[in-house]
C-alpha positions as CSV (number, residue, x, y, z in Angstrom):
1,M,52.5,-26.3,-10.7
2,K,53.9,-23.9,-8.3
3,P,55.1,-24.9,-4.9
4,E,52.8,-22.1,-3.2
5,L,49.6,-22.7,-5.0
6,P,48.2,-25.0,-2.4
7,S,48.8,-22.1,0.3
8,E,47.4,-19.9,-2.0
9,I,44.5,-21.3,-2.3
10,K,44.0,-22.3,1.5
11,Q,44.1,-18.3,2.0
12,H,42.2,-17.7,-0.7
13,L,39.3,-19.6,0.8
14,L,39.5,-18.1,4.8
15,D,39.5,-15.0,3.1
16,S,36.4,-15.5,1.1
17,I,35.1,-17.5,4.1
18,Q,35.4,-15.0,6.2
19,N,33.9,-12.5,3.6
20,L,30.4,-14.5,3.7
21,K,30.6,-15.5,7.0
22,A,30.1,-11.6,7.5
23,I,27.5,-11.0,5.0
24,K,25.9,-13.9,6.8
25,L,25.4,-12.2,10.0
26,C,24.6,-8.4,8.4
27,L,21.7,-10.4,6.6
28,E,21.1,-12.1,10.0
29,N,20.9,-8.3,11.8
30,E,18.7,-7.5,9.0
31,K,16.0,-10.2,9.7
32,L,15.5,-8.9,13.2
33,A,16.0,-4.9,12.0
34,L,12.8,-6.0,9.5
35,Q,10.7,-7.4,12.1
36,T,11.5,-5.0,14.4
37,R,11.0,-2.0,11.5
38,D,14.3,-0.6,12.8
39,L,14.5,1.9,10.2
40,D,18.0,3.1,11.3
41,Q,19.3,-0.4,11.7
42,I,18.4,-1.3,8.0
43,E,20.0,1.7,6.5
44,S,23.1,1.1,8.4
45,L,22.6,-2.3,7.6
46,A,22.1,-1.7,4.0
47,K,26.3,0.2,4.0
48,Q,27.5,-2.6,5.6
49,K,25.8,-5.3,2.7
50,E,27.6,-2.8,0.4
51,H,31.0,-3.1,1.3
52,C,30.8,-6.7,2.1
53,L,29.6,-7.2,-1.2
54,E,32.5,-5.2,-3.1
55,Q,35.1,-7.6,-0.9
56,I,33.1,-10.9,-2.3
57,K,33.3,-9.4,-5.9
58,G,37.6,-8.8,-5.1
59,D,37.0,-12.5,-3.9
60,I,35.1,-13.8,-6.9
61,K,37.6,-11.8,-9.5
62,A,40.9,-13.2,-7.4
63,R,39.3,-16.8,-7.5
64,N,38.9,-16.6,-11.3
65,S,42.2,-15.2,-11.9
66,L,43.4,-18.0,-9.9
67,I,41.4,-20.9,-11.1
68,S,42.1,-19.8,-15.2
69,S,46.3,-19.1,-14.6
70,M,45.9,-23.0,-13.9
71,G,43.6,-23.8,-16.8
72,F,40.7,-24.8,-15.3
73,S,37.2,-23.0,-16.0
74,I,35.7,-20.4,-14.1
75,D,33.4,-21.9,-12.4
76,E,32.5,-24.6,-9.2
77,A,34.1,-27.7,-11.8
78,G,37.3,-25.5,-12.1
79,M,37.6,-24.9,-8.4
80,E,37.2,-28.6,-7.7
81,S,38.9,-29.5,-10.5
82,L,41.9,-27.2,-9.7
83,I,41.7,-29.0,-6.0
84,A,41.2,-32.4,-7.1
85,S,44.8,-31.6,-9.0
86,L,46.6,-31.1,-6.1
87,P,48.4,-33.9,-3.9
88,E,46.0,-35.7,-1.6
89,Q,47.3,-34.2,1.5
90,H,46.2,-30.4,0.0
91,A,43.5,-31.5,-1.9
92,N,41.7,-32.6,1.2
93,A,41.7,-30.2,3.6
94,L,41.2,-27.2,0.1
95,N,38.2,-29.8,-0.2
96,K,36.5,-28.8,3.1
97,G,37.3,-25.1,3.1
98,W,35.6,-25.4,-0.6
99,Q,32.4,-27.0,0.8
100,Q,32.1,-24.4,3.8
101,L,32.3,-21.5,1.7
102,V,30.1,-23.5,-0.9
103,N,27.3,-24.3,1.8
104,L,28.2,-21.0,3.0
105,H,26.7,-19.2,-0.1
106,N,23.8,-21.3,0.2
107,D,23.3,-20.0,3.4
108,I,23.3,-16.7,2.3
109,Q,21.0,-17.1,-0.6
110,Q,18.2,-18.5,1.6
111,L,18.6,-15.9,4.2
112,N,18.5,-13.3,1.6
113,Q,15.5,-14.6,-0.5
114,A,13.4,-14.6,3.4
115,N,14.5,-10.9,4.2
116,G,13.1,-10.3,0.3
117,M,9.9,-12.1,1.4
118,V,9.7,-10.0,4.4
119,I,10.0,-6.8,2.5
120,N,7.6,-7.5,-0.2
121,R,5.7,-8.2,2.3
122,G,5.9,-5.0,4.4
123,L,5.6,-3.6,1.1
124,Q,1.7,-5.0,0.2
125,Q,0.7,-4.1,3.6
126,V,1.4,-0.5,2.6
127,D,-0.2,-1.2,-0.4
128,M,-3.4,-1.9,1.3
129,M,-3.2,0.9,3.8
130,L,-3.0,3.4,1.3
131,G,-5.7,1.8,-1.3
132,I,-7.8,2.0,2.1
133,V,-7.1,5.8,2.4
134,Q,-7.1,7.0,-0.6
135,S,-10.3,7.2,-2.9
136,G,-11.1,6.4,-6.3
137,S,-10.5,3.1,-8.3
138,N,-9.0,1.2,-5.3
139,A,-12.0,2.1,-3.4
140,R,-15.2,0.0,-3.4
141,T,-18.3,1.1,-5.3
142,T,-21.8,0.3,-5.2
143,K,-24.7,0.9,-6.7
144,T,-27.8,2.7,-4.7
145,Y,-31.2,4.0,-5.9
146,N,-32.2,7.3,-5.9
147,A,-35.4,8.7,-5.2
148,K,-36.8,8.2,-8.6
149,G,-35.8,4.7,-8.6
150,R,-32.7,5.1,-10.6
151,S,-29.4,3.2,-10.0
152,V,-26.6,5.3,-9.1
153,A,-22.8,4.3,-8.5
154,T,-21.2,5.7,-5.3
155,T,-17.5,4.9,-4.1
156,S,-18.2,3.5,-0.4
157,R,-15.5,2.3,2.2
158,I,-16.4,0.6,5.6
159,I,-15.7,2.3,8.6
160,G,-13.5,0.2,10.5
161,Q,-11.5,0.0,6.8
162,A,-10.7,3.6,6.9
């Protein structure tokens, strides 16, 4: 095992944590922008998220390379095994950094899911409004009777909905 391996892992974890914190901040700001419907801010944040995701992809690629070069599987268990294989003085500190990274990842997943729900709710509102404005298959049909007593289907909307 290379003597510089613990410091390599430490630096990798620090870089990864920094990149995850950056995307977490983007998602928190996106939540606020979605709530206020600030389209310019949403667009700006989308670009920032794209940049952060590229950084995170690089982190994952570097982590996978590091783990596989030491003969471990390239997954969470592999990283944990790699850290456990180090001397205890390094393993304890690196394990804390790894757990922080995993916790940040979970927080980010929850934020992203919450933002997705806000977006879906907004899309449903837009679809509902379009349905009200458009006539046709989305409009209500009611049956009325003409002067001869025959039923006639008519399309109608309640004035309060239009």
